[in-house]
C-alpha positions as CSV (number, residue, x, y, z in Angstrom):
1,M,-8.8,-76.6,53.0
2,K,-9.8,-74.5,50.1
3,K,-11.1,-71.6,52.3
4,I,-7.6,-71.7,54.1
5,N,-5.7,-71.5,50.6
6,L,-7.9,-68.6,49.5
7,L,-7.2,-66.8,52.9
8,I,-3.5,-67.5,52.3
9,F,-3.5,-66.2,48.8
10,A,-5.3,-63.0,49.9
11,L,-2.7,-62.3,52.4
12,I,0.1,-62.7,50.2
13,V,-1.5,-60.1,47.7
14,L,-2.2,-57.7,50.4
15,I,1.5,-58.0,51.7
16,S,2.8,-57.6,48.2
17,A,0.6,-54.4,47.6
18,L,1.8,-52.8,50.9
19,A,5.5,-53.7,50.0
20,L,5.0,-52.1,46.3
21,T,3.4,-49.1,48.1
22,M,6.6,-48.5,50.5
23,L,8.9,-48.9,47.7
24,L,7.3,-46.2,45.6
25,Q,7.3,-43.8,48.5
26,Q,10.9,-44.2,48.8
27,A,11.7,-43.8,45.2
28,P,12.7,-40.1,44.1
29,D,9.8,-38.1,42.6
30,P,9.6,-38.1,38.9
31,E,10.2,-34.7,37.0
32,P,7.0,-32.6,37.5
33,V,5.1,-31.7,34.2
34,V,4.8,-27.9,34.5
35,K,1.7,-26.6,32.8
36,E,1.4,-23.0,32.4
37,S,-1.7,-21.3,33.4
38,P,-3.7,-19.9,30.5
39,Q,-3.6,-16.4,32.3
40,K,0.3,-16.6,32.6
41,S,1.0,-17.9,29.3
42,V,3.4,-15.6,27.4
43,E,2.3,-14.7,23.8
44,K,4.9,-14.9,21.1
45,P,6.0,-11.4,20.0
46,A,4.5,-10.3,16.8
47,K,6.8,-10.9,13.7
48,Q,8.6,-7.5,13.1
49,A,7.7,-5.8,10.0
50,I,10.6,-5.5,7.5
51,V,11.4,-1.7,6.5
52,H,12.6,-1.5,2.9
53,Y,12.8,2.2,2.9
54,P,12.8,4.7,5.6
55,V,9.4,5.6,7.4
56,P,8.7,9.1,7.2
57,A,8.4,10.9,10.6
58,A,7.1,14.4,11.3
59,T,10.7,15.6,11.7
60,A,11.9,13.9,8.5
61,E,13.9,15.9,6.0
62,P,15.2,15.0,2.7
63,A,18.8,13.6,2.6
64,E,21.5,16.0,2.1
65,E,22.4,16.7,-1.7
66,I,25.2,18.2,-3.3
67,P,23.8,21.5,-4.6
68,E,23.6,22.1,-8.3
69,E,23.2,25.3,-10.2
70,K,19.8,25.5,-11.2
71,P,17.7,28.3,-13.1
72,Q,15.9,30.4,-10.5
73,Q,12.4,29.1,-10.1
74,V,9.4,30.8,-8.8
75,S,9.3,30.0,-4.8
76,V,6.5,27.8,-4.0
77,P,4.7,28.6,-0.6
78,D,5.0,25.9,2.0
79,P,2.0,23.9,2.7
80,I,-0.4,25.2,5.6
81,L,-0.1,22.3,8.1
82,P,-2.5,22.0,11.2
83,K,-0.6,22.6,14.5
84,Q,-2.1,19.2,15.7
85,L,-2.4,16.2,13.7
86,P,-6.1,15.0,13.1
87,S,-7.4,11.7,12.9
88,V,-7.5,10.1,9.5
89,E,-11.5,10.3,9.6
90,Q,-11.2,14.2,10.3
91,S,-8.4,15.0,8.1
92,D,-10.4,16.5,5.0
93,K,-10.5,20.0,6.1
94,S,-6.6,20.0,6.7
95,I,-6.1,18.4,3.4
96,E,-8.0,21.1,1.8
97,E,-6.1,23.9,3.3
98,V,-2.9,22.3,2.3
99,F,-4.0,22.1,-1.3
100,T,-5.5,25.6,-1.1
101,S,-2.0,26.9,0.0
102,Q,-0.7,25.5,-3.3
103,K,-2.8,28.1,-5.1
104,L,-3.6,25.8,-8.1
105,D,-5.7,26.9,-11.0
106,E,-9.3,26.4,-10.4
107,P,-9.6,23.6,-13.2
108,L,-6.8,21.6,-11.5
109,F,-8.0,22.3,-7.9
110,K,-11.5,20.9,-9.0
111,L,-9.8,17.6,-10.1
112,L,-9.1,16.6,-6.4
113,L,-11.9,14.8,-4.5
114,L,-11.2,15.8,-0.9
115,E,-13.7,13.7,0.8
116,N,-11.8,11.0,2.6
117,F,-8.8,12.1,0.5
118,I,-6.1,10.3,2.5
119,Q,-8.3,7.0,2.4
120,R,-8.8,7.4,-1.2
121,V,-5.1,7.8,-2.0
122,V,-4.2,4.8,0.0
123,V,-6.8,2.5,-1.6
124,S,-5.9,3.8,-5.0
125,I,-2.2,3.2,-4.6
126,D,-2.5,-0.2,-3.1
127,N,-4.6,-1.3,-6.1
128,L,-2.7,0.3,-9.0
129,P,-0.8,-3.0,-9.5
130,E,-3.7,-5.2,-9.4
131,K,-6.0,-5.9,-12.4
132,R,-8.9,-3.8,-11.4
133,L,-8.8,-0.4,-9.8
134,P,-11.8,0.6,-7.6
135,R,-12.9,3.9,-9.4
136,A,-15.1,4.8,-6.7
137,H,-12.3,5.3,-4.3
138,L,-10.1,7.5,-6.8
139,P,-8.7,10.7,-5.3
140,L,-9.3,12.4,-8.7
141,T,-12.1,13.0,-11.0
142,S,-12.4,10.6,-14.0
143,P,-11.4,12.0,-17.5
144,K,-14.3,13.4,-19.6
145,G,-15.6,11.6,-22.6
146,R,-15.6,8.0,-23.6
147,F,-12.5,6.1,-24.7
148,I,-11.8,6.8,-28.3
149,V,-11.4,3.9,-30.8
150,S,-10.1,4.3,-34.4
151,G,-9.4,1.8,-37.1
152,T,-12.1,-0.3,-38.5
153,A,-14.7,-2.6,-36.9
154,E,-12.8,-5.8,-38.0
155,A,-9.5,-4.2,-36.7
156,P,-9.9,-1.6,-34.0
157,Q,-7.1,0.2,-32.4
158,T,-6.4,2.9,-30.0
159,S,-6.7,6.5,-31.1
160,S,-4.1,9.3,-30.5
161,R,-7.1,11.6,-29.6
162,N,-7.3,9.7,-26.3
163,Q,-4.3,11.4,-24.6
164,D,-6.2,14.8,-24.9
165,R,-8.6,13.4,-22.1
166,Y,-5.8,13.4,-19.7
167,N,-4.3,16.7,-20.3
168,V,-5.5,18.3,-17.3
169,H,-4.6,15.3,-15.0
170,V,-1.1,15.5,-16.4
171,Q,-1.0,19.3,-15.8
172,L,-2.0,18.8,-12.2
173,L,0.9,16.3,-11.5
174,E,3.5,18.7,-13.0
175,A,1.7,21.7,-11.3
176,L,2.3,20.1,-7.9
177,D,5.8,20.9,-6.5
178,P,7.6,17.9,-5.4
179,E,9.0,19.6,-2.2
180,F,5.6,20.7,-1.5
181,V,4.2,17.2,-1.8
182,L,7.0,15.7,0.2
183,K,6.5,18.0,3.1
184,T,2.9,17.3,3.2
185,Y,3.4,13.6,2.8
186,V,5.8,13.4,5.6
187,Y,3.7,15.4,8.1
188,F,0.5,13.4,7.3
189,Y,2.3,10.2,7.0
190,P,1.0,8.7,10.2
191,L,-2.6,9.1,8.9
192,F,-1.5,7.3,5.5
193,Q,0.0,4.6,7.6
194,K,-3.3,4.3,9.7
195,A,-5.5,4.2,6.6
196,Y,-3.1,1.5,5.2
197,E,-3.4,-0.6,8.3
198,Q,-7.3,-0.2,8.1
199,L,-7.1,-2.0,4.9
200,G,-5.8,-5.1,6.8
201,Y,-2.1,-4.5,6.6
202,R,-1.1,-4.7,10.4
203,N,2.5,-5.7,9.7
204,A,3.6,-3.4,6.8
205,Y,4.4,0.1,5.9
206,F,2.6,2.2,3.3
207,N,5.8,4.1,2.3
208,D,7.4,0.7,1.2
209,R,3.9,-0.1,-0.7
210,L,4.2,3.3,-2.3
211,V,7.8,2.8,-3.6
212,Y,7.0,-0.6,-4.7
213,V,4.0,0.9,-6.7
214,I,6.1,3.5,-8.3
215,D,8.6,1.0,-9.5
216,H,5.8,-1.2,-10.9
217,L,4.4,1.8,-12.9
218,L,7.8,2.7,-14.3
219,E,8.2,-0.8,-15.7
220,T,5.2,0.0,-18.0
221,P,6.4,-1.1,-21.4
222,E,6.7,1.3,-24.3
223,T,4.7,0.0,-27.3
224,A,4.2,1.2,-30.8
225,E,1.3,3.4,-31.5
226,P,-1.7,2.7,-32.3
227,M,-2.3,-0.6,-30.4
228,L,-4.8,-3.1,-31.8
229,L,-7.8,-3.8,-29.9
230,S,-10.4,-6.6,-29.6
231,Q,-13.8,-6.5,-28.3
232,P,-15.0,-9.8,-26.9
233,A,-17.9,-8.1,-25.2
234,I,-18.9,-4.5,-24.6
235,L,-15.5,-3.4,-23.5
236,Y,-12.5,-3.3,-25.5
237,T,-9.3,-5.3,-24.6
238,Y,-5.8,-5.3,-26.0
239,A,-5.3,-7.8,-28.7
240,D,-1.8,-8.4,-27.5
241,P,-2.2,-10.8,-24.7
242,L,1.1,-9.5,-23.0
243,L,-0.7,-6.0,-22.8
244,E,-3.8,-7.3,-21.7
245,K,-2.1,-9.1,-18.9
246,L,-0.9,-5.6,-17.5
247,S,-2.1,-4.1,-14.4
248,S,-4.8,-1.4,-14.1
249,G,-2.1,1.2,-13.3
250,Q,0.2,0.2,-16.3
251,K,-2.9,0.1,-18.6
252,T,-3.6,3.5,-17.6
253,L,-0.1,4.7,-18.5
254,L,-0.8,3.1,-21.9
255,R,-4.0,4.9,-22.4
256,I,-2.8,8.3,-21.7
257,G,-0.3,8.2,-24.8
258,P,3.5,8.1,-25.0
259,K,4.0,11.8,-24.6
260,H,2.0,12.0,-21.3
261,R,3.7,8.7,-20.3
262,Q,7.1,10.1,-20.7
263,K,6.1,13.0,-18.4
264,M,4.6,10.7,-15.9
265,K,7.6,8.6,-15.6
266,A,9.9,11.5,-15.2
267,V,7.8,13.0,-12.3
268,L,7.5,9.3,-10.7
269,N,11.3,9.1,-10.7
270,I,11.6,12.4,-8.9
271,Y,9.4,11.0,-6.2
272,R,10.9,7.6,-6.0
273,D,14.3,9.4,-5.4
274,K,12.9,11.4,-2.5
275,L,11.0,8.7,-1.0
276,I,13.8,6.3,-0.6
277,N,16.3,9.0,0.8
278,L,14.0,10.3,3.5
279,R,15.8,10.9,6.8
280,P,13.8,8.8,9.4
């Protein structure tokens, strides 16, 4: 009797399973889950870089300006530009020819460190708003002599004689004609941009960074001279914590003295005006 009951139970289970299977086959298929093949997956487009100021191109020209009557100036020769743009790694010779065509005085020309010049400029510009400036990558020779300190051992302070160490550097900046520099910059801009990308900036423009740095330098405060110093270790620091917090570029403008600083800011304003008005 028990065996018969087990057989009947097994038949009922089997019939129920068959009926359920037939019912499922008649039901509509569920929405298929589409899985993209890894090879066919569409990558998200890279985030577009924001252009704050026109990016120079080889055909860029300064924006039209209303002509003003100016005293006649000595004409400056155009830079000698290569017919074909070299790679950033092979641009030293072309850059040297450009500066040679400017016919700078020998003491000024010797200030230029032309080996890897474009890379040096990009690295230095990029680091001017930072606390430390990699001096090994500067595009100019360092000023001669050591930082001069006046005052007393208990109250050291800056010396006005320090600005003399920067005389020749300021002369170089004033000797370079802005139009000459702009034409050179625009022509070689793809190399400046390439060197900037090599620093890891894949989604930014060097021209934007350059204008930002100029604005940053123009914000250097004007302070009373002389400035008090302190010497917590070997090197001197500014006793005023607000001055000590300034960037390496702003501290450089402090060190060169108020007279040179005014000249530098005037030149920086000229370049800023031209850089933000380039015609892309």
